[in-house]
C-alpha positions, 0 to 999 in steps of 0.5 A, a space after each residue: 832362115 828363109 828360101 830366099 836368101 838373094 837379100 842376105 848374099 848381096 851384104 857380103 863384102 869380104 871381096 868388096 874392091 876386087 876385080 875379080 872372085 873365084 867361085 867353086 861350082 859343085 853341082 849344076 853350075 859345073 855342067 850350067 854355066 850360063 853366066 859370063 866368066 872370065 877363066 875356068 878351071 877344074 877344082 877341089 875344096 876339101 873338107 867337103 862332100 856334095 849331098 843331094 840334101 836341099 829342097 828345090 821348090 823353084 828350080 827342079 820342084 814346087 813348093 808342094 812337091 820340091 825336088 832334091 839338088 845338091 849342098 855341100 855336108 863336112 866331112 874331115 877327109 873328104 874332097 869334093 871336085 868341082 869347076 872354078 870360075 873367076 868372074 867379075 863382082 857383077 856376075 854375083 847378081 843374077 848367081 845370087 837369084 839362081 841359087 836363092 833357095 837357102 844358099 848362103 855364099 861362103 868363102 872357101 880355100 880352093 885347089 886347082 887341078 890343072 897346071 896352071 898357076 895359081 895352084 890355090 886361091 880363096 873364093 867363094 861357094 853356095 852353100 846350103 845349111 841345115 838352118 835354111 827352111 829349104 833343106 831336107 837332110 839325109 834320107 835312104 838313097 833309094 828314098 832320094 832317088 824315088 824323089 828325084 824321079 817323081 819331082 819336076 820344076 820350072 827348070 825342067 825334070 828334077 832327074 836331069 839335074 842328077 844324069 847332067 851332073 852325073 855324066 859331067 863328073 865322068 866327063 871330067 874323070 872324078 868319082 863321087 859315090 854318093 851322085 854315082 849310087 842316085 844315078 844307079 838307083 834312079 835307072 833300076 826306078 825307072 826300069 821298074 815302072 
């Protein structure tokens, strides 16, 4: 699959005819909701865990030196906490461009983490699988942190993506061993420079 998934995502018809759709965000969508939404609620999806395994050639890196951003990896017992946004379908147009670098819209069930109703909903998550051209895959925490430290793209330094996410997760009271380990590795690298 190519880097740009915009056209593919625009063919998704699962929610045609709906006035609103729930969108689950697990990375920059948690701390950078620069789109119109009708409602925002903390949520989680089961069977998935965050991983910095996706290359960023368009936001946090360049085609010659891609940064690393999040995707989800399947893990049977995992729970990935994030933020759910109820959006009008028209909002997918700019989001498909923002998430075009290998991400596909996938239907998912999400559990809301607040006391409001409903307690669960079906919605969409942007997922970058191993079959997309921007996928970098697993590496050691030290290697991933080094690539993050060295990468910069049109949306800014890759390190800001990691640090903003870690801060947002802490503020929401959510633990993520992978994200926090990379944050520690990044700080260790920066203190030795």
